[in-house]
C-alpha positions as CSV (number, residue, x, y, z in Angstrom):
1,M,49.2,61.7,-42.8
2,L,51.8,64.1,-43.6
3,A,53.9,61.6,-45.3
4,A,51.2,60.7,-47.3
5,I,50.8,64.3,-48.6
6,V,54.3,64.8,-49.4
7,R,54.2,61.7,-51.3
8,S,51.1,62.6,-53.1
9,S,51.2,64.1,-56.7
10,L,49.8,67.5,-55.0
11,I,53.2,68.5,-54.1
12,R,54.1,68.9,-57.9
13,L,50.6,69.7,-59.3
14,V,49.9,72.8,-57.0
15,P,53.1,74.7,-57.6
16,V,52.8,73.9,-61.5
17,G,49.0,75.0,-61.4
18,M,50.0,78.2,-59.9
19,V,52.5,78.8,-62.5
20,M,49.9,77.7,-65.2
21,L,47.2,80.2,-63.6
22,A,49.9,82.9,-63.9
23,L,50.6,82.3,-67.5
24,Q,46.9,82.1,-68.0
25,R,46.2,85.5,-66.4
26,T,49.0,87.5,-68.0
27,V,50.6,86.1,-71.0
28,F,47.6,83.9,-72.6
29,A,45.0,86.7,-71.6
30,E,46.7,89.1,-74.0
31,I,47.0,86.2,-76.8
32,E,43.5,85.9,-78.3
33,V,42.6,83.7,-81.3
34,S,39.7,85.3,-83.0
35,G,38.4,86.7,-79.8
36,V,38.9,83.5,-77.8
37,I,41.4,83.3,-75.0
38,V,43.3,80.2,-74.8
39,Q,42.5,78.0,-71.7
40,V,46.1,76.5,-70.6
41,V,44.8,75.5,-67.4
42,L,41.9,73.3,-69.0
43,A,44.4,72.0,-71.4
44,L,46.8,70.8,-68.5
45,A,43.8,69.2,-66.7
46,A,43.0,67.3,-69.9
47,A,46.5,66.4,-70.4
48,A,47.0,65.1,-66.9
49,G,43.8,62.8,-67.7
50,A,45.6,61.7,-71.0
51,A,48.7,60.8,-69.2
52,G,47.5,59.3,-65.9
53,G,43.9,58.0,-66.6
54,S,40.5,59.1,-65.5
55,E,41.0,59.0,-61.7
56,R,44.1,60.9,-61.7
57,G,42.7,63.2,-64.4
58,A,39.7,63.9,-62.2
59,M,41.8,64.7,-59.2
60,A,44.1,67.0,-61.4
61,G,41.1,68.6,-63.0
62,F,39.5,69.3,-59.6
63,T,42.7,70.6,-58.2
64,L,43.2,73.0,-61.0
65,G,39.7,73.9,-61.3
66,V,39.3,74.9,-57.6
67,M,42.6,76.9,-58.0
68,F,41.1,78.7,-60.9
69,D,38.0,79.3,-59.0
70,L,39.9,80.8,-56.1
71,V,41.9,83.2,-58.6
72,E,39.0,84.3,-60.8
73,G,36.5,84.7,-57.9
74,T,33.8,82.5,-59.3
75,P,31.9,80.3,-56.8
76,I,34.4,77.6,-55.5
77,G,33.7,74.3,-57.3
78,S,32.1,75.6,-60.4
79,T,34.9,75.5,-62.7
80,A,36.4,72.4,-60.9
81,I,33.3,70.5,-62.1
82,A,34.1,71.3,-65.8
83,F,37.9,70.7,-65.5
84,T,37.2,67.3,-63.8
85,L,35.1,66.2,-66.5
86,A,37.9,67.3,-69.0
87,G,40.4,65.2,-66.9
88,V,38.2,62.1,-67.0
89,V,37.0,62.2,-70.5
90,A,40.7,62.5,-71.7
91,G,41.5,59.6,-69.3
92,L,38.7,57.5,-70.5
93,L,39.9,58.1,-74.0
94,A,43.3,57.2,-73.2
95,L,42.1,53.7,-72.2
96,I,41.8,52.9,-76.0
97,A,45.5,52.5,-76.3
98,A,48.1,51.3,-73.7
99,D,50.8,53.5,-74.5
100,P,49.5,56.0,-77.2
101,Q,51.6,57.8,-79.7
102,W,52.0,61.6,-79.2
103,W,49.4,62.5,-81.9
104,L,46.8,60.1,-80.4
105,S,47.2,61.8,-76.8
106,A,47.0,65.2,-78.6
107,I,43.6,64.2,-79.8
108,F,42.5,62.8,-76.5
109,V,43.7,66.1,-74.9
110,G,41.8,68.1,-77.4
111,L,38.6,66.3,-77.0
112,G,38.8,66.4,-73.1
113,A,39.3,70.1,-73.4
114,A,36.3,70.4,-75.8
115,V,34.1,68.5,-73.2
116,G,35.3,70.9,-70.4
117,E,34.8,74.0,-72.2
118,A,31.6,73.0,-73.4
119,M,30.3,72.1,-69.7
120,L,31.3,75.6,-68.3
121,P,28.0,77.1,-69.5
122,V,26.1,74.1,-68.3
123,V,27.7,74.8,-64.8
124,R,26.9,78.3,-65.0
125,I,23.2,77.7,-65.4
126,F,23.2,75.8,-62.3
127,I,24.9,78.2,-60.1
128,G,22.5,81.1,-61.4
129,E,24.4,83.1,-63.9
130,E,22.5,85.2,-66.2
131,D,23.0,84.5,-69.8
132,P,25.8,81.8,-69.4
133,W,25.8,81.0,-73.2
134,P,28.5,83.0,-75.1
135,P,27.3,84.1,-78.3
136,Q,29.8,82.1,-80.4
137,M,29.8,78.9,-78.3
138,V,30.8,76.6,-81.2
139,K,33.7,79.0,-82.1
140,V,35.0,79.0,-78.5
141,V,34.9,75.4,-78.0
142,A,36.5,74.8,-81.6
143,I,39.3,77.1,-80.5
144,V,39.9,75.9,-77.3
145,T,40.1,72.4,-78.6
146,V,42.7,73.2,-81.4
147,A,44.8,75.2,-78.9
148,A,44.7,72.1,-76.2
149,T,45.7,70.0,-79.2
150,V,48.6,72.0,-80.2
151,L,49.8,72.5,-76.7
152,S,49.5,68.9,-75.7
153,P,53.0,67.7,-76.8
154,L,54.2,70.0,-74.1
155,L,51.4,69.5,-71.5
156,V,51.1,65.8,-71.6
157,P,54.9,65.4,-70.4
158,L,54.3,68.0,-67.8
159,G,51.0,66.3,-66.4
160,R,52.8,62.9,-66.3
161,W,55.5,64.6,-64.4
162,C,53.2,66.3,-61.9
163,L,51.3,63.0,-61.4
164,R,54.6,61.1,-60.9
165,I,54.0,58.7,-63.7
166,R,56.8,57.1,-65.0
167,G,57.0,56.2,-68.8
168,P,57.4,52.7,-69.9
169,E,60.8,51.6,-69.9
170,W,62.3,50.5,-73.3
171,K,63.7,47.0,-73.2
172,A,66.1,45.6,-75.8
173,P,64.7,42.8,-77.9
174,A,66.1,39.4,-76.8
175,D,69.0,38.2,-78.9
176,L,67.5,35.9,-81.6
177,P,69.4,32.7,-82.2
178,S,71.2,32.8,-85.6
179,V,69.5,30.4,-88.1
């Protein structure tokens, strides 16, 4: 059992998630775009889904969401549900192309982050928070989506590394016979 844990992607995902949470709470908490804090941990969950598919994206999103809940003090699993959905949506969108270009992966990450951010108030309703809807929810989702899309060229390779996914190997074309 210990060998399975060592070989799993959690060995890489948890330390990277801890660093991303530290960046989220320190650096990115100070950087506000039009009054909205950029959600890097949510973007990493969506990037892991875009890199590894819906199952791996769900695992990464749930792990990062539980870590986020432990740091923020929210009920455990509440943010994990939204982050899991972000990873699943980005992973399902990545099924469109076998090996998507960087810009297509960026779109998938942005859409996954948009779904994850839009689901946070829905989850907050279920846990009984008063007034879970931010006054400018459309602006919040739009800014988080654009930020995740911009950060995706950095986060998709990081998510691929965390999930131990090797990129496709380039093979030289076969020598063509001369005509």
